[in-house]
mmCIF file of the N, C-alpha and C atoms, coordinates in Angstrom:
data_MODEL
# 
_entry.id   MODEL 
# 
loop_
_atom_site.group_PDB 
_atom_site.id 
_atom_site.type_symbol 
_atom_site.label_atom_id 
_atom_site.label_alt_id 
_atom_site.label_comp_id 
_atom_site.label_asym_id 
_atom_site.label_entity_id 
_atom_site.label_seq_id 
_atom_site.pdbx_PDB_ins_code 
_atom_site.Cartn_x 
_atom_site.Cartn_y 
_atom_site.Cartn_z 
_atom_site.occupancy 
_atom_site.B_iso_or_equiv 
_atom_site.pdbx_formal_charge 
_atom_site.auth_seq_id 
_atom_site.auth_comp_id 
_atom_site.auth_asym_id 
_atom_site.auth_atom_id 
_atom_site.pdbx_PDB_model_num 
ATOM 1   N N  . MET A 1 1  ? -46.694 17.443 -38.165 1.00 0.00 ? 1  MET A N  1 
ATOM 2   C CA . MET A 1 1  ? -45.727 17.646 -37.111 1.00 0.00 ? 1  MET A CA 1 
ATOM 3   C C  . MET A 1 1  ? -44.710 16.506 -37.125 1.00 0.00 ? 1  MET A C  1 
ATOM 4   N N  . LYS A 1 2  ? -43.492 16.845 -36.880 1.00 0.00 ? 2  LYS A N  1 
ATOM 5   C CA . LYS A 1 2  ? -42.399 15.893 -36.902 1.00 0.00 ? 2  LYS A CA 1 
ATOM 6   C C  . LYS A 1 2  ? -42.477 14.946 -35.703 1.00 0.00 ? 2  LYS A C  1 
ATOM 7   N N  . ASN A 1 3  ? -42.282 13.664 -35.951 1.00 0.00 ? 3  ASN A N  1 
ATOM 8   C CA . ASN A 1 3  ? -42.311 12.678 -34.876 1.00 0.00 ? 3  ASN A CA 1 
ATOM 9   C C  . ASN A 1 3  ? -40.938 12.612 -34.217 1.00 0.00 ? 3  ASN A C  1 
ATOM 10  N N  . THR A 1 4  ? -40.878 13.013 -32.965 1.00 0.00 ? 4  THR A N  1 
ATOM 11  C CA . THR A 1 4  ? -39.614 12.981 -32.235 1.00 0.00 ? 4  THR A CA 1 
ATOM 12  C C  . THR A 1 4  ? -39.749 12.086 -31.022 1.00 0.00 ? 4  THR A C  1 
ATOM 13  N N  . ARG A 1 5  ? -38.641 11.665 -30.472 1.00 0.00 ? 5  ARG A N  1 
ATOM 14  C CA . ARG A 1 5  ? -38.700 10.848 -29.273 1.00 0.00 ? 5  ARG A CA 1 
ATOM 15  C C  . ARG A 1 5  ? -38.746 11.702 -28.019 1.00 0.00 ? 5  ARG A C  1 
ATOM 16  N N  . TYR A 1 6  ? -38.624 13.002 -28.163 1.00 0.00 ? 6  TYR A N  1 
ATOM 17  C CA . TYR A 1 6  ? -38.755 13.931 -27.046 1.00 0.00 ? 6  TYR A CA 1 
ATOM 18  C C  . TYR A 1 6  ? -40.079 14.685 -27.205 1.00 0.00 ? 6  TYR A C  1 
ATOM 19  N N  . SER A 1 7  ? -40.699 15.033 -26.100 1.00 0.00 ? 7  SER A N  1 
ATOM 20  C CA . SER A 1 7  ? -41.968 15.753 -26.184 1.00 0.00 ? 7  SER A CA 1 
ATOM 21  C C  . SER A 1 7  ? -41.764 17.230 -25.862 1.00 0.00 ? 7  SER A C  1 
ATOM 22  N N  . PHE A 1 8  ? -40.728 17.806 -26.440 1.00 0.00 ? 8  PHE A N  1 
ATOM 23  C CA . PHE A 1 8  ? -40.410 19.210 -26.234 1.00 0.00 ? 8  PHE A CA 1 
ATOM 24  C C  . PHE A 1 8  ? -40.448 19.948 -27.565 1.00 0.00 ? 8  PHE A C  1 
ATOM 25  N N  . SER A 1 9  ? -40.606 21.258 -27.489 1.00 0.00 ? 9  SER A N  1 
ATOM 26  C CA . SER A 1 9  ? -40.570 22.066 -28.703 1.00 0.00 ? 9  SER A CA 1 
ATOM 27  C C  . SER A 1 9  ? -39.120 22.183 -29.179 1.00 0.00 ? 9  SER A C  1 
ATOM 28  N N  . PRO A 1 10 ? -38.914 22.547 -30.436 1.00 0.00 ? 10 PRO A N  1 
ATOM 29  C CA . PRO A 1 10 ? -37.542 22.705 -30.938 1.00 0.00 ? 10 PRO A CA 1 
ATOM 30  C C  . PRO A 1 10 ? -36.714 23.712 -30.131 1.00 0.00 ? 10 PRO A C  1 
ATOM 31  N N  . SER A 1 11 ? -37.325 24.798 -29.685 1.00 0.00 ? 11 SER A N  1 
ATOM 32  C CA . SER A 1 11 ? -36.547 25.773 -28.902 1.00 0.00 ? 11 SER A CA 1 
ATOM 33  C C  . SER A 1 11 ? -36.157 25.199 -27.541 1.00 0.00 ? 11 SER A C  1 
ATOM 34  N N  . GLN A 1 12 ? -37.025 24.385 -26.953 1.00 0.00 ? 12 GLN A N  1 
ATOM 35  C CA . GLN A 1 12 ? -36.683 23.745 -25.685 1.00 0.00 ? 12 GLN A CA 1 
ATOM 36  C C  . GLN A 1 12 ? -35.566 22.720 -25.884 1.00 0.00 ? 12 GLN A C  1 
ATOM 37  N N  . LEU A 1 13 ? -35.597 21.997 -27.003 1.00 0.00 ? 13 LEU A N  1 
ATOM 38  C CA . LEU A 1 13 ? -34.540 21.032 -27.292 1.00 0.00 ? 13 LEU A CA 1 
ATOM 39  C C  . LEU A 1 13 ? -33.207 21.732 -27.522 1.00 0.00 ? 13 LEU A C  1 
ATOM 40  N N  . GLU A 1 14 ? -33.229 22.869 -28.215 1.00 0.00 ? 14 GLU A N  1 
ATOM 41  C CA . GLU A 1 14 ? -31.987 23.615 -28.437 1.00 0.00 ? 14 GLU A CA 1 
ATOM 42  C C  . GLU A 1 14 ? -31.393 24.095 -27.118 1.00 0.00 ? 14 GLU A C  1 
ATOM 43  N N  . ARG A 1 15 ? -32.255 24.589 -26.232 1.00 0.00 ? 15 ARG A N  1 
ATOM 44  C CA . ARG A 1 15 ? -31.781 25.058 -24.923 1.00 0.00 ? 15 ARG A CA 1 
ATOM 45  C C  . ARG A 1 15 ? -31.249 23.894 -24.098 1.00 0.00 ? 15 ARG A C  1 
ATOM 46  N N  . SER A 1 16 ? -31.932 22.755 -24.154 1.00 0.00 ? 16 SER A N  1 
ATOM 47  C CA . SER A 1 16 ? -31.473 21.564 -23.435 1.00 0.00 ? 16 SER A CA 1 
ATOM 48  C C  . SER A 1 16 ? -30.115 21.108 -23.961 1.00 0.00 ? 16 SER A C  1 
ATOM 49  N N  . SER A 1 17 ? -29.955 21.152 -25.273 1.00 0.00 ? 17 SER A N  1 
ATOM 50  C CA . SER A 1 17 ? -28.680 20.783 -25.871 1.00 0.00 ? 17 SER A CA 1 
ATOM 51  C C  . SER A 1 17 ? -27.564 21.704 -25.396 1.00 0.00 ? 17 SER A C  1 
ATOM 52  N N  . GLU A 1 18 ? -27.868 22.979 -25.281 1.00 0.00 ? 18 GLU A N  1 
ATOM 53  C CA . GLU A 1 18 ? -26.873 23.938 -24.801 1.00 0.00 ? 18 GLU A CA 1 
ATOM 54  C C  . GLU A 1 18 ? -26.476 23.650 -23.355 1.00 0.00 ? 18 GLU A C  1 
ATOM 55  N N  . ILE A 1 19 ? -27.443 23.331 -22.519 1.00 0.00 ? 19 ILE A N  1 
ATOM 56  C CA . ILE A 1 19 ? -27.158 23.028 -21.116 1.00 0.00 ? 19 ILE A CA 1 
ATOM 57  C C  . ILE A 1 19 ? -26.336 21.751 -21.001 1.00 0.00 ? 19 ILE A C  1 
ATOM 58  N N  . ILE A 1 20 ? -26.706 20.730 -21.756 1.00 0.00 ? 20 ILE A N  1 
ATOM 59  C CA . ILE A 1 20 ? -25.957 19.471 -21.732 1.00 0.00 ? 20 ILE A CA 1 
ATOM 60  C C  . ILE A 1 20 ? -24.531 19.693 -22.242 1.00 0.00 ? 20 ILE A C  1 
ATOM 61  N N  . GLY A 1 21 ? -24.368 20.537 -23.249 1.00 0.00 ? 21 GLY A N  1 
ATOM 62  C CA . GLY A 1 21 ? -23.028 20.879 -23.742 1.00 0.00 ? 21 GLY A CA 1 
ATOM 63  C C  . GLY A 1 21 ? -22.206 21.584 -22.680 1.00 0.00 ? 21 GLY A C  1 
ATOM 64  N N  . ASN A 1 22 ? -22.840 22.443 -21.893 1.00 0.00 ? 22 ASN A N  1 
ATOM 65  C CA . ASN A 1 22 ? -22.129 23.114 -20.801 1.00 0.00 ? 22 ASN A CA 1 
ATOM 66  C C  . ASN A 1 22 ? -21.689 22.126 -19.724 1.00 0.00 ? 22 ASN A C  1 
ATOM 67  N N  . ILE A 1 23 ? -22.506 21.115 -19.472 1.00 0.00 ? 23 ILE A N  1 
ATOM 68  C CA . ILE A 1 23 ? -22.120 20.073 -18.519 1.00 0.00 ? 23 ILE A CA 1 
ATOM 69  C C  . ILE A 1 23 ? -20.905 19.317 -19.049 1.00 0.00 ? 23 ILE A C  1 
ATOM 70  N N  . SER A 1 24 ? -20.877 19.068 -20.356 1.00 0.00 ? 24 SER A N  1 
ATOM 71  C CA . SER A 1 24 ? -19.728 18.404 -20.970 1.00 0.00 ? 24 SER A CA 1 
ATOM 72  C C  . SER A 1 24 ? -18.451 19.225 -20.780 1.00 0.00 ? 24 SER A C  1 
ATOM 73  N N  . VAL A 1 25 ? -18.554 20.521 -20.988 1.00 0.00 ? 25 VAL A N  1 
ATOM 74  C CA . VAL A 1 25 ? -17.392 21.402 -20.803 1.00 0.00 ? 25 VAL A CA 1 
ATOM 75  C C  . VAL A 1 25 ? -16.956 21.416 -19.341 1.00 0.00 ? 25 VAL A C  1 
ATOM 76  N N  . ALA A 1 26 ? -17.915 21.393 -18.424 1.00 0.00 ? 26 ALA A N  1 
ATOM 77  C CA . ALA A 1 26 ? -17.577 21.389 -16.998 1.00 0.00 ? 26 ALA A CA 1 
ATOM 78  C C  . ALA A 1 26 ? -16.823 20.120 -16.612 1.00 0.00 ? 26 ALA A C  1 
ATOM 79  N N  . TRP A 1 27 ? -17.265 18.967 -17.112 1.00 0.00 ? 27 TRP A N  1 
ATOM 80  C CA . TRP A 1 27 ? -16.543 17.725 -16.836 1.00 0.00 ? 27 TRP A CA 1 
ATOM 81  C C  . TRP A 1 27 ? -15.130 17.787 -17.398 1.00 0.00 ? 27 TRP A C  1 
ATOM 82  N N  . PHE A 1 28 ? -15.007 18.321 -18.594 1.00 0.00 ? 28 PHE A N  1 
ATOM 83  C CA . PHE A 1 28 ? -13.689 18.416 -19.215 1.00 0.00 ? 28 PHE A CA 1 
ATOM 84  C C  . PHE A 1 28 ? -12.772 19.339 -18.410 1.00 0.00 ? 28 PHE A C  1 
ATOM 85  N N  . ALA A 1 29 ? -13.292 20.480 -18.007 1.00 0.00 ? 29 ALA A N  1 
ATOM 86  C CA . ALA A 1 29 ? -12.478 21.444 -17.262 1.00 0.00 ? 29 ALA A CA 1 
ATOM 87  C C  . ALA A 1 29 ? -12.085 20.913 -15.885 1.00 0.00 ? 29 ALA A C  1 
ATOM 88  N N  . SER A 1 30 ? -13.015 20.274 -15.199 1.00 0.00 ? 30 SER A N  1 
ATOM 89  C CA . SER A 1 30 ? -12.717 19.829 -13.838 1.00 0.00 ? 30 SER A CA 1 
ATOM 90  C C  . SER A 1 30 ? -11.818 18.606 -13.798 1.00 0.00 ? 30 SER A C  1 
ATOM 91  N N  . GLY A 1 31 ? -11.928 17.733 -14.760 1.00 0.00 ? 31 GLY A N  1 
ATOM 92  C CA . GLY A 1 31 ? -11.161 16.498 -14.699 1.00 0.00 ? 31 GLY A CA 1 
ATOM 93  C C  . GLY A 1 31 ? -9.961  16.409 -15.601 1.00 0.00 ? 31 GLY A C  1 
ATOM 94  N N  . VAL A 1 32 ? -9.942  17.180 -16.664 1.00 0.00 ? 32 VAL A N  1 
ATOM 95  C CA . VAL A 1 32 ? -8.833  17.092 -17.613 1.00 0.00 ? 32 VAL A CA 1 
ATOM 96  C C  . VAL A 1 32 ? -7.905  18.295 -17.492 1.00 0.00 ? 32 VAL A C  1 
ATOM 97  N N  . ILE A 1 33 ? -8.459  19.487 -17.418 1.00 0.00 ? 33 ILE A N  1 
ATOM 98  C CA . ILE A 1 33 ? -7.631  20.694 -17.372 1.00 0.00 ? 33 ILE A CA 1 
ATOM 99  C C  . ILE A 1 33 ? -7.137  20.996 -15.961 1.00 0.00 ? 33 ILE A C  1 
ATOM 100 N N  . ALA A 1 34 ? -8.027  20.901 -14.968 1.00 0.00 ? 34 ALA A N  1 
ATOM 101 C CA . ALA A 1 34 ? -7.653  21.245 -13.592 1.00 0.00 ? 34 ALA A CA 1 
ATOM 102 C C  . ALA A 1 34 ? -6.478  20.420 -13.060 1.00 0.00 ? 34 ALA A C  1 
ATOM 103 N N  . PRO A 1 35 ? -6.423  19.096 -13.277 1.00 0.00 ? 35 PRO A N  1 
ATOM 104 C CA . PRO A 1 35 ? -5.267  18.350 -12.779 1.00 0.00 ? 35 PRO A CA 1 
ATOM 105 C C  . PRO A 1 35 ? -3.938  18.744 -13.442 1.00 0.00 ? 35 PRO A C  1 
ATOM 106 N N  . LEU A 1 36 ? -4.002  19.356 -14.597 1.00 0.00 ? 36 LEU A N  1 
ATOM 107 C CA . LEU A 1 36 ? -2.762  19.823 -15.229 1.00 0.00 ? 36 LEU A CA 1 
ATOM 108 C C  . LEU A 1 36 ? -2.256  21.100 -14.566 1.00 0.00 ? 36 LEU A C  1 
ATOM 109 N N  . ILE A 1 37 ? -3.160  21.868 -13.956 1.00 0.00 ? 37 ILE A N  1 
ATOM 110 C CA . ILE A 1 37 ? -2.783  23.111 -13.285 1.00 0.00 ? 37 ILE A CA 1 
ATOM 111 C C  . ILE A 1 37 ? -2.397  22.841 -11.838 1.00 0.00 ? 37 ILE A C  1 
ATOM 112 N N  . VAL A 1 38 ? -3.237  22.087 -11.132 1.00 0.00 ? 38 VAL A N  1 
ATOM 113 C CA . VAL A 1 38 ? -2.977  21.735 -9.742  1.00 0.00 ? 38 VAL A CA 1 
ATOM 114 C C  . VAL A 1 38 ? -2.669  20.242 -9.710  1.00 0.00 ? 38 VAL A C  1 
ATOM 115 N N  . PRO A 1 39 ? -1.422  19.867 -9.459  1.00 0.00 ? 39 PRO A N  1 
ATOM 116 C CA . PRO A 1 39 ? -1.077  18.448 -9.523  1.00 0.00 ? 39 PRO A CA 1 
ATOM 117 C C  . PRO A 1 39 ? -1.802  17.625 -8.449  1.00 0.00 ? 39 PRO A C  1 
ATOM 118 N N  . PRO A 1 40 ? -2.326  16.454 -8.830  1.00 0.00 ? 40 PRO A N  1 
ATOM 119 C CA . PRO A 1 40 ? -2.998  15.584 -7.854  1.00 0.00 ? 40 PRO A CA 1 
ATOM 120 C C  . PRO A 1 40 ? -1.991  14.938 -6.911  1.00 0.00 ? 40 PRO A C  1 
ATOM 121 N N  . GLU A 1 41 ? -2.511  14.306 -5.853  1.00 0.00 ? 41 GLU A N  1 
ATOM 122 C CA . GLU A 1 41 ? -1.629  13.692 -4.855  1.00 0.00 ? 41 GLU A CA 1 
ATOM 123 C C  . GLU A 1 41 ? -0.834  12.521 -5.413  1.00 0.00 ? 41 GLU A C  1 
ATOM 124 N N  . THR A 1 42 ? -1.494  11.677 -6.185  1.00 0.00 ? 42 THR A N  1 
ATOM 125 C CA . THR A 1 42 ? -0.804  10.518 -6.753  1.00 0.00 ? 42 THR A CA 1 
ATOM 126 C C  . THR A 1 42 ? -1.070  10.445 -8.252  1.00 0.00 ? 42 THR A C  1 
ATOM 127 N N  . PHE A 1 43 ? -0.206  9.710  -8.925  1.00 0.00 ? 43 PHE A N  1 
ATOM 128 C CA . PHE A 1 43 ? -0.366  9.545  -10.366 1.00 0.00 ? 43 PHE A CA 1 
ATOM 129 C C  . PHE A 1 43 ? -1.600  8.706  -10.689 1.00 0.00 ? 43 PHE A C  1 
ATOM 130 N N  . SER A 1 44 ? -1.884  7.701  -9.871  1.00 0.00 ? 44 SER A N  1 
ATOM 131 C CA . SER A 1 44 ? -3.075  6.882  -10.116 1.00 0.00 ? 44 SER A CA 1 
ATOM 132 C C  . SER A 1 44 ? -4.350  7.701  -9.933  1.00 0.00 ? 44 SER A C  1 
ATOM 133 N N  . ASN A 1 45 ? -4.342  8.634  -8.990  1.00 0.00 ? 45 ASN A N  1 
ATOM 134 C CA . ASN A 1 45 ? -5.480  9.528  -8.807  1.00 0.00 ? 45 ASN A CA 1 
ATOM 135 C C  . ASN A 1 45 ? -5.662  10.403 -10.044 1.00 0.00 ? 45 ASN A C  1 
ATOM 136 N N  . PHE A 1 46 ? -4.558  10.863 -10.598 1.00 0.00 ? 46 PHE A N  1 
ATOM 137 C CA . PHE A 1 46 ? -4.606  11.658 -11.832 1.00 0.00 ? 46 PHE A CA 1 
ATOM 138 C C  . PHE A 1 46 ? -5.192  10.852 -12.982 1.00 0.00 ? 46 PHE A C  1 
ATOM 139 N N  . LEU A 1 47 ? -4.710  9.621  -13.153 1.00 0.00 ? 47 LEU A N  1 
ATOM 140 C CA . LEU A 1 47 ? -5.206  8.791  -14.250 1.00 0.00 ? 47 LEU A CA 1 
ATOM 141 C C  . LEU A 1 47 ? -6.689  8.483  -14.100 1.00 0.00 ? 47 LEU A C  1 
ATOM 142 N N  . PHE A 1 48 ? -7.123  8.167  -12.881 1.00 0.00 ? 48 PHE A N  1 
ATOM 143 C CA . PHE A 1 48 ? -8.537  7.874  -12.652 1.00 0.00 ? 48 PHE A CA 1 
ATOM 144 C C  . PHE A 1 48 ? -9.390  9.105  -12.955 1.00 0.00 ? 48 PHE A C  1 
ATOM 145 N N  . SER A 1 49 ? -9.006  10.242 -12.418 1.00 0.00 ? 49 SER A N  1 
ATOM 146 C CA . SER A 1 49 ? -9.754  11.477 -12.637 1.00 0.00 ? 49 SER A CA 1 
ATOM 147 C C  . SER A 1 49 ? -9.782  11.844 -14.117 1.00 0.00 ? 49 SER A C  1 
ATOM 148 N N  . PHE A 1 50 ? -8.645  11.728 -14.768 1.00 0.00 ? 50 PHE A N  1 
ATOM 149 C CA . PHE A 1 50 ? -8.546  12.035 -16.190 1.00 0.00 ? 50 PHE A CA 1 
ATOM 150 C C  . PHE A 1 50 ? -9.448  11.124 -17.008 1.00 0.00 ? 50 PHE A C  1 
ATOM 151 N N  . GLY A 1 51 ? -9.395  9.828  -16.743 1.00 0.00 ? 51 GLY A N  1 
ATOM 152 C CA . GLY A 1 51 ? -10.184 8.864  -17.503 1.00 0.00 ? 51 GLY A CA 1 
ATOM 153 C C  . GLY A 1 51 ? -11.681 9.042  -17.318 1.00 0.00 ? 51 GLY A C  1 
ATOM 154 N N  . VAL A 1 52 ? -12.109 9.144  -16.069 1.00 0.00 ? 52 VAL A N  1 
ATOM 155 C CA . VAL A 1 52 ? -13.541 9.297  -15.793 1.00 0.00 ? 52 VAL A CA 1 
ATOM 156 C C  . VAL A 1 52 ? -14.067 10.599 -16.392 1.00 0.00 ? 52 VAL A C  1 
ATOM 157 N N  . SER A 1 53 ? -13.333 11.668 -16.214 1.00 0.00 ? 53 SER A N  1 
ATOM 158 C CA . SER A 1 53 ? -13.786 12.962 -16.718 1.00 0.00 ? 53 SER A CA 1 
ATOM 159 C C  . SER A 1 53 ? -13.821 12.996 -18.241 1.00 0.00 ? 53 SER A C  1 
ATOM 160 N N  . LEU A 1 54 ? -12.862 12.376 -18.866 1.00 0.00 ? 54 LEU A N  1 
ATOM 161 C CA . LEU A 1 54 ? -12.848 12.328 -20.323 1.00 0.00 ? 54 LEU A CA 1 
ATOM 162 C C  . LEU A 1 54 ? -14.040 11.527 -20.857 1.00 0.00 ? 54 LEU A C  1 
ATOM 163 N N  . VAL A 1 55 ? -14.323 10.401 -20.251 1.00 0.00 ? 55 VAL A N  1 
ATOM 164 C CA . VAL A 1 55 ? -15.463 9.580  -20.664 1.00 0.00 ? 55 VAL A CA 1 
ATOM 165 C C  . VAL A 1 55 ? -16.767 10.335 -20.451 1.00 0.00 ? 55 VAL A C  1 
ATOM 166 N N  . MET A 1 56 ? -16.946 10.952 -19.286 1.00 0.00 ? 56 MET A N  1 
ATOM 167 C CA . MET A 1 56 ? -18.172 11.697 -19.003 1.00 0.00 ? 56 MET A CA 1 
ATOM 168 C C  . MET A 1 56 ? -18.327 12.884 -19.955 1.00 0.00 ? 56 MET A C  1 
ATOM 169 N N  . SER A 1 57 ? -17.240 13.568 -20.235 1.00 0.00 ? 57 SER A N  1 
ATOM 170 C CA . SER A 1 57 ? -17.284 14.708 -21.149 1.00 0.00 ? 57 SER A CA 1 
ATOM 171 C C  . SER A 1 57 ? -17.715 14.272 -22.542 1.00 0.00 ? 57 SER A C  1 
ATOM 172 N N  . ILE A 1 58 ? -17.171 13.180 -23.022 1.00 0.00 ? 58 ILE A N  1 
ATOM 173 C CA . ILE A 1 58 ? -17.523 12.671 -24.354 1.00 0.00 ? 58 ILE A CA 1 
ATOM 174 C C  . ILE A 1 58 ? -18.978 12.208 -24.383 1.00 0.00 ? 58 ILE A C  1 
ATOM 175 N N  . MET A 1 59 ? -19.433 11.535 -23.313 1.00 0.00 ? 59 MET A N  1 
ATOM 176 C CA . MET A 1 59 ? -20.824 11.079 -23.266 1.00 0.00 ? 59 MET A CA 1 
ATOM 177 C C  . MET A 1 59 ? -21.796 12.258 -23.305 1.00 0.00 ? 59 MET A C  1 
ATOM 178 N N  . PHE A 1 60 ? -21.540 13.300 -22.513 1.00 0.00 ? 60 PHE A N  1 
ATOM 179 C CA . PHE A 1 60 ? -22.424 14.456 -22.516 1.00 0.00 ? 60 PHE A CA 1 
ATOM 180 C C  . PHE A 1 60 ? -22.352 15.200 -23.846 1.00 0.00 ? 60 PHE A C  1 
ATOM 181 N N  . PHE A 1 61 ? -21.186 15.233 -24.480 1.00 0.00 ? 61 PHE A N  1 
ATOM 182 C CA . PHE A 1 61 ? -21.053 15.878 -25.779 1.00 0.00 ? 61 PHE A CA 1 
ATOM 183 C C  . PHE A 1 61 ? -21.893 15.159 -26.835 1.00 0.00 ? 61 PHE A C  1 
ATOM 184 N N  . ILE A 1 62 ? -21.814 13.839 -26.856 1.00 0.00 ? 62 ILE A N  1 
ATOM 185 C CA . ILE A 1 62 ? -22.596 13.059 -27.822 1.00 0.00 ? 62 ILE A CA 1 
ATOM 186 C C  . ILE A 1 62 ? -24.088 13.234 -27.564 1.00 0.00 ? 62 ILE A C  1 
ATOM 187 N N  . TRP A 1 63 ? -24.489 13.232 -26.298 1.00 0.00 ? 63 TRP A N  1 
ATOM 188 C CA . TRP A 1 63 ? -25.893 13.439 -25.950 1.00 0.00 ? 63 TRP A CA 1 
ATOM 189 C C  . TRP A 1 63 ? -26.361 14.820 -26.407 1.00 0.00 ? 63 TRP A C  1 
ATOM 190 N N  . SER A 1 64 ? -25.517 15.833 -26.193 1.00 0.00 ? 64 SER A N  1 
ATOM 191 C CA . SER A 1 64 ? -25.851 17.194 -26.605 1.00 0.00 ? 64 SER A CA 1 
ATOM 192 C C  . SER A 1 64 ? -26.057 17.277 -28.114 1.00 0.00 ? 64 SER A C  1 
ATOM 193 N N  . ILE A 1 65 ? -25.189 16.639 -28.867 1.00 0.00 ? 65 ILE A N  1 
ATOM 194 C CA . ILE A 1 65 ? -25.297 16.633 -30.329 1.00 0.00 ? 65 ILE A CA 1 
ATOM 195 C C  . ILE A 1 65 ? -26.577 15.920 -30.773 1.00 0.00 ? 65 ILE A C  1 
ATOM 196 N N  . SER A 1 66 ? -26.909 14.808 -30.132 1.00 0.00 ? 66 SER A N  1 
ATOM 197 C CA . SER A 1 66 ? -28.114 14.071 -30.528 1.00 0.00 ? 66 SER A CA 1 
ATOM 198 C C  . SER A 1 66 ? -29.381 14.882 -30.220 1.00 0.00 ? 66 SER A C  1 
ATOM 199 N N  . VAL A 1 67 ? -29.401 15.602 -29.101 1.00 0.00 ? 67 VAL A N  1 
ATOM 200 C CA . VAL A 1 67 ? -30.563 16.447 -28.774 1.00 0.00 ? 67 VAL A CA 1 
ATOM 201 C C  . VAL A 1 67 ? -30.647 17.616 -29.767 1.00 0.00 ? 67 VAL A C  1 
ATOM 202 N N  . ALA A 1 68 ? -29.503 18.185 -30.136 1.00 0.00 ? 68 ALA A N  1 
ATOM 203 C CA . ALA A 1 68 ? -29.503 19.286 -31.098 1.00 0.00 ? 68 ALA A CA 1 
ATOM 204 C C  . ALA A 1 68 ? -29.997 18.822 -32.469 1.00 0.00 ? 68 ALA A C  1 
ATOM 205 N N  . LYS A 1 69 ? -29.619 17.625 -32.874 1.00 0.00 ? 69 LYS A N  1 
ATOM 206 C CA . LYS A 1 69 ? -30.108 17.092 -34.152 1.00 0.00 ? 69 LYS A CA 1 
ATOM 207 C C  . LYS A 1 69 ? -31.615 16.882 -34.115 1.00 0.00 ? 69 LYS A C  1 
ATOM 208 N N  . GLU A 1 70 ? -32.121 16.468 -32.964 1.00 0.00 ? 70 GLU A N  1 
ATOM 209 C CA . GLU A 1 70 ? -33.545 16.222 -32.800 1.00 0.00 ? 70 GLU A CA 1 
ATOM 210 C C  . GLU A 1 70 ? -34.327 17.540 -32.907 1.00 0.00 ? 70 GLU A C  1 
ATOM 211 N N  . ALA A 1 71 ? -33.710 18.637 -32.529 1.00 0.00 ? 71 ALA A N  1 
ATOM 212 C CA . ALA A 1 71 ? -34.384 19.950 -32.558 1.00 0.00 ? 71 ALA A CA 1 
ATOM 213 C C  . ALA A 1 71 ? -34.538 20.468 -33.991 1.00 0.00 ? 71 ALA A C  1 
ATOM 214 N N  . LYS A 1 72 ? -33.710 20.046 -34.885 1.00 0.00 ? 72 LYS A N  1 
ATOM 215 C CA . LYS A 1 72 ? -33.742 20.542 -36.273 1.00 0.00 ? 72 LYS A CA 1 
ATOM 216 C C  . LYS A 1 72 ? -34.827 19.881 -37.072 1.00 0.00 ? 72 LYS A C  1 
# 
């Protein structure tokens, strides 16, 4: 049996990776795309929201990829 740092089966890891990837997309949509459609109150609010959401989206994306690699 393959030694992994997670104690889940490969199918559970694949599903977890999919859920984490969906969280990444949600952060991207709420913080990066939404402010382009509905303008924020101030420019600094836009920059803060954009920056935080972009960082969170990238972090969840990287986590999703690492969990998916672990499942293989």
